[in-house]
N, C-alpha and C positions, 0 to 999 in steps of 0.2 A: 503494499500499499505507500511505503513511503517512497519507494523509487519512483511508481507512478505520479503521486500528487508532487512529487520535488518536479517531475517531467511537464505534467500537464498542468497541474495546479487548478485543477477542478477534482474535487473529491468523489463526485459521480463517475467521471470517467475512469477514476483511478480505481475505484468501489469494483468497476465492469469489466477492467482489464486486469486486475489481479485474481477475479473468479475466474475468468478465462485463462491466466495465467495456470492457474492450479487444477481446471478440469484436464485442459491439454497435457500436462505433465502426468495427471494419473491415469490415462486414456492413454499414452504413449510407452511407456515401459514402465516393470515392475522396479521400486524405489533399490531393491537388493541386486539387479542386474547390472546397476547405473554405478559409474567409476565415481561419480562426483556429480549425488545427486543436486546439492547448490548451484553446480556452473548450469549444471541443463535448465535450472527452472530459471535461472538468471538467462540463459539462451533464449528459453520461450519468452520470456518478458520484454526482452529486448526487442526480439520480433515482432512481436503484437503490437510493441511500440510504435515501430517504424508501420508499420502495415496500419494502423491507426492514424499516424500522421500523415500518410498516404490517403488514404481513405478520406478523414477528413477535410483535407485539402478539395477533392474532387466534392463531397457532400458541402462543406461551405458555398463552392462555388456553384454549385447547383441551384443552392439555394438564394444566393445574392443575384441581384439585377441592377443594374445601373441605376444610378441614383435618379438620372436623366429621364427615366423611362419613367419610375415612378411619376416624377414631376408631370408630365405630359400626361397622364392618367386624370390627373386631377381637375376637375372641371372647373371654367374661370370662373363662377359665380359661389364657389363653396371654398369663401376664404379662411374659414377653421382651416381645412385639411392641407389647404397650401402655408399658411402660416406651421401646424405644425411640420408638415415636410421640409421646410426652411429650416426649422429650430434643429429637427433630426440630421438633416445636412449640416449645419454649422456644429453641432455637437460631434459629428463622427469625423469632421476634419480639426477638431481639436483631438480628438482621441488618436487617430494616425498622425498628426503633427507631434504627440511626442515619440514616436518611433525614431531610432535614429537613421538617419537620410540613406545610408547602406539597406537595413531593414524595410524601410517605407519603400524605397527602388525594387527590392526584389518581393516585396508583395503586391505591388502595382503590377510589376510587371507578370505575375500570376494571375492577380484577381480581376483585373482591368482588362489587360491585354491579351490574355489568355495562354500565356506561354507556359511550357510544360519547365519542372524543375533543370531536366537535361537541358533545353534551351535556353534557359535563365542561364546556366552554368559554362554553358560553351560561350553566350555570348560575352559574358563579364569574364571570362576565362580564371576560372576558380572551379575548384574541386566540388563537385555533387554534394557534398556534405556541409558545405559552406550554406548553400541555398535552402538545403534541408534544417538546418539550425538558424538563421534569418527567417526562415517562412513558421518555424516551432516557437519562438520569440515574438513574430509576430500575431500569432493565433493566439497564444496564449494571453497576450496583452488585448488583443478585441475582445475575448469571449470575458475576461476579468473585468473590464468595461463595461462591456453587455450585461453580464450578470450584479455587476454594482447598481446599472440604471432600472433594471427589473423588479429591485428591491423594494 
């Protein structure tokens, strides 16, 4: 749980991934047959985290729409919704402006421009893990602020 909570900053996702880790561990092989059960458990957890981040990136991008598209959907006479949309846009701009420039650049390339992690890594001439690290940092930041505003 601590491993996932530290990495994700989200207790619900950490709980889900910890449970899935132990489920896979129990299904995979009998503990007495493993030379190092703790190392095997750590490997399962690490792989699940990688998959979760990659899948999370895809799920978030499917859920997200361009902010301009949302603004176009508002009827001209609906001033309340227009005001709310402008406030939301300003709030998200403030949240994203808190990211470091490199992290923001990578996040926007993925979320707005639709580039894959591999494309971003090649274009910026950095290792793939650097892109993944920046995306994880950005996703954790966005999720933390979204949850704080939902309370």
